[in-house]
VOGU-3710 file (C-alpha; in Angstrom, 3 decimals, decimal comma):
1> xxxxxxxxxx> -76,235/-142,119/33,878  -75,616/-140,277/30,569  -74,664/-137,063/32,336  -72,341/-139,042/34,607  -70,601/-140,237/31,408  -70,246/-136,724/30,186  -68,514/-135,845/33,451  -66,215/-138,823/32,894  -65,559/-137,558/29,438  -64,554/-134,262/30,912
11> xxxxxxxxxx> -61,475/-135,947/32,323  -60,207/-136,623/28,836  -61,734/-133,659/27,015  -60,304/-131,564/29,839  -62,768/-129,533/31,933  -61,336/-127,548/34,841  -60,500/-128,826/37,503  -60,504/-132,303/35,996  -57,935/-130,952/33,542  -55,322/-130,931/36,185
21> xxxxxxxxxx> -55,113/-134,780/35,878  -53,886/-134,597/32,255  -51,496/-131,682/33,021  -50,052/-133,497/36,012  -49,493/-136,757/33,911  -47,999/-134,745/31,091  -45,567/-132,974/33,418  -44,413/-136,316/34,989  -43,771/-137,932/31,631  -40,376/-136,575/30,644
31> xxxxxxxxxx> -39,784/-138,765/27,617  -40,882/-137,121/24,359  -42,274/-140,388/22,912  -44,548/-140,769/26,070  -45,752/-137,219/25,872  -46,574/-137,557/22,165  -48,483/-140,779/22,851  -50,466/-139,016/25,526  -51,255/-136,155/23,304  -52,473/-138,345/20,511
41> xxxxxxxxxx> -54,563/-140,797/22,655  -55,980/-138,756/25,596  -58,656/-136,788/23,873  -59,854/-139,739/21,863  -61,146/-141,452/25,052  -63,226/-138,414/25,876  -64,789/-138,321/22,416  -65,661/-142,010/22,475  -67,201/-141,600/25,966  -69,102/-138,428/25,005
51> xxxxxxxxxx> -70,550/-139,986/21,818  -71,582/-143,110/23,627  -73,613/-141,022/26,075  -76,041/-140,532/23,197  -77,667/-137,382/24,492  -77,811/-133,709/23,268  -74,997/-131,717/24,816  -76,317/-129,762/27,801  -75,744/-126,039/28,058  -73,847/-126,362/31,322
61> xxxxxxxxxx> -71,237/-128,528/29,580  -70,674/-125,947/26,769  -70,360/-123,146/29,332  -67,956/-125,308/31,327  -65,916/-126,085/28,264  -65,691/-122,446/27,155  -64,578/-121,471/30,691  -61,859/-124,107/30,625  -60,606/-123,077/27,181  -60,581/-119,391/28,175
71> xxxxxxxxxx> -58,865/-120,008/31,543  -55,999/-121,934/29,973  -55,849/-119,520/27,109  -55,104/-116,776/29,636  -52,695/-118,967/31,617  -50,652/-119,978/28,573  -49,879/-116,326/27,930  -47,566/-116,136/31,011  -45,804/-119,438/30,482  -42,159/-119,590/29,498
81> xxxxxxxxxx> -41,399/-123,295/29,593  -42,273/-124,833/26,274  -43,406/-128,175/27,740  -45,884/-126,590/30,044  -47,009/-124,287/27,261  -47,747/-127,414/25,198  -49,713/-129,035/27,993  -51,880/-126,031/28,793  -52,444/-125,266/25,083  -53,626/-128,861/24,595
91> xxxxxxxxxx> -56,129/-128,404/27,493  -57,474/-125,230/25,916  -57,834/-126,584/22,382  -59,421/-129,957/23,496  -62,004/-128,097/25,592  -63,188/-126,463/22,352  -63,991/-129,915/20,903  -67,111/-129,995/23,103  -68,569/-127,469/20,729  -68,056/-129,769/17,797
101> xxxxxxxxxx> -69,973/-132,494/19,682  -72,773/-129,846/20,024  -72,814/-129,473/16,329  -73,654/-133,109/15,916  -70,406/-134,145/14,329  -69,957/-137,886/14,005  -67,402/-139,734/15,979  -65,032/-140,143/13,037  -65,197/-136,498/12,209  -64,602/-135,627/15,947
111> xxxxxxxxxx> -61,550/-137,850/16,114  -60,165/-136,181/12,960  -60,764/-132,799/14,647  -58,826/-133,972/17,796  -55,907/-135,147/15,661  -55,904/-131,731/13,968  -55,128/-130,187/17,264  -52,897/-132,937/18,688  -50,441/-133,515/15,790  -49,006/-129,965/15,928
121> xxxxxxxxxx> -48,653/-130,106/19,712  -46,828/-133,484/19,324  -44,523/-131,762/16,871  -43,886/-129,031/19,449  -42,839/-131,638/21,889  -40,220/-132,821/19,431  -39,021/-129,257/18,871  -38,866/-128,795/22,613  -36,616/-131,804/22,762  -34,414/-130,319/20,119
131> xxxxxxxxxx> -34,085/-127,068/22,198  -33,266/-129,017/25,381  -30,663/-131,057/23,533  -28,961/-127,879/22,352  -29,405/-125,457/25,301  -30,221/-127,720/28,301  -33,755/-126,185/28,638  -36,609/-125,076/26,538  -37,617/-121,652/27,945  -38,647/-118,485/26,194
141> xxxxxxxxxx> -36,424/-115,519/26,767  -33,611/-117,797/28,052  -31,992/-117,495/24,661  -33,115/-115,613/21,628  -32,343/-114,853/18,010  -32,795/-118,406/16,931  -34,005/-117,155/13,489  -30,308/-116,159/12,979  -28,569/-119,111/14,592  -30,947/-122,004/13,870
151> xxxxxxxxxx> -32,937/-120,898/10,723  -34,214/-124,380/9,909  -35,462/-125,097/13,405  -36,966/-121,593/13,702  -38,844/-122,042/10,424  -40,301/-125,326/11,524  -41,160/-123,792/14,813  -43,081/-120,839/13,247  -45,214/-123,145/11,127  -45,878/-125,571/13,956
161> xxxxxxxxxx> -47,099/-122,757/16,159  -49,302/-121,498/13,293  -50,825/-124,944/13,083  -51,401/-125,020/16,836  -53,206/-121,710/16,935  -55,461/-122,729/14,122  -54,526/-120,482/11,364  -56,099/-120,964/7,841  -55,132/-124,062/5,906  -54,433/-126,104/9,073
171> xxxxxxxxxx> -57,135/-128,532/10,521  -57,591/-126,472/13,708  -59,014/-123,608/11,453  -61,841/-125,810/10,393  -62,630/-126,843/13,916  -62,871/-123,227/15,013  -65,079/-122,321/12,068  -67,436/-125,229/12,863  -67,477/-124,212/16,549  -68,274/-120,480/15,791
181> xxxxxxxxxx> -70,872/-121,270/13,148  -72,547/-123,925/15,221  -72,599/-121,503/18,188  -73,964/-118,641/16,255  -77,114/-120,634/15,526  -77,830/-120,873/19,303  -75,982/-118,036/20,954  -74,115/-115,052/19,668  -72,332/-114,807/23,068  -70,995/-118,240/22,719
191> xxxxxxxxxx> -69,682/-117,580/19,245  -67,974/-114,382/20,506  -66,440/-116,316/23,356  -64,989/-118,858/20,913  -63,614/-115,996/18,842  -62,089/-114,566/21,992  -60,372/-117,855/22,839  -59,009/-118,070/19,331  -57,628/-114,537/19,724  -55,903/-115,676/22,932
201> xxxxxxxxxx> -54,263/-118,578/21,123  -52,848/-116,198/18,496  -51,522/-113,900/21,242  -49,900/-116,832/23,110  -48,420/-118,130/19,844  -46,941/-114,748/19,080  -45,416/-114,397/22,584  -43,815/-117,922/22,457  -42,165/-117,156/19,085  -41,083/-113,717/20,216
211> xxxxxxxxxx> -39,322/-115,187/23,193  -37,451/-117,749/21,075  -36,657/-116,576/17,530  -36,644/-112,773/17,778  -33,875/-110,631/19,097  -30,086/-110,740/18,967  -28,391/-113,989/18,197  -27,479/-116,257/21,123  -23,711/-116,317/21,681  -23,568/-120,095/22,215
221> xxxxxxxxxx> -22,729/-122,039/19,046  -24,913/-124,942/18,170  -25,928/-126,982/15,241  -29,211/-126,481/13,265  -31,626/-129,179/12,252  -30,209/-131,428/9,470  -31,770/-131,115/6,089  -33,409/-134,574/6,461  -34,990/-133,673/9,826  -36,267/-130,358/8,441
231> xxxxxxxxxx> -37,892/-132,241/5,454  -39,409/-134,630/7,827  -41,194/-131,837/9,770  -42,072/-130,124/6,457  -43,746/-133,382/5,142  -45,921/-133,595/8,287  -46,794/-129,909/7,973  -47,650/-130,549/4,363  -49,963/-133,274/5,262  -51,634/-131,076/7,875
241> xxxxxxxxxx> -52,159/-128,373/5,224  -53,681/-130,907/2,821  -56,073/-132,245/5,493  -56,887/-128,802/6,663  -57,658/-127,635/3,131  -59,851/-130,679/2,640  -61,657/-129,902/5,916  -62,294/-126,314/5,019  -63,555/-127,329/1,599  -65,989/-129,731/3,337
251> xx> -67,553/-126,789/5,197  -68,950/-125,182/2,108
//
């Protein structure tokens, strides 16, 4: 029964092909508020179910999780639509949370880790809405040079993507360090796979930013984020940095 519960948890901490359920729901929910709610709530169910199973994480679950994270890490490289990029990136990052369960993290700590991945993704949903409001769609390479025409939005976008791909000082960085260190104790191959997944995220983030903010300025005139809105995003990013710094300090 415990292993059946782990399989059920695989619906919410997405394991391929169960991951298609989340991605389909996310795609059908067009309202940003509903997408944000889904990103914040979905992985929590998986964590609660996995912890309630009360058994040591079997190796086949870890292999399955790594395969899922790697698969979606590769798939996100080719995506141009920001909403779909967000959905697939969420699937890849949440799959890594299985390794934090393997490191015997408590439920509260695991929930904190999940929020560390989900909050930046929720912010990207809002930014995607800003792009759709201004250009009618949120696609990379459809328009470029946003760093010149929309410097505030571009600046926020850069830091949000940095948070998503788990760069230092953001909470995702602590999750990846815990995953790699915990994996090294049991399998160097697992640790190298996690590092490879992390590299894919960085590559995907660079491609997303390259397709949106780099290049000649877009000819269409549009308004940038207001100062108040930019400070709102900056405040959330600041809280993420504070929580990420605290998490990294707790690893020593």
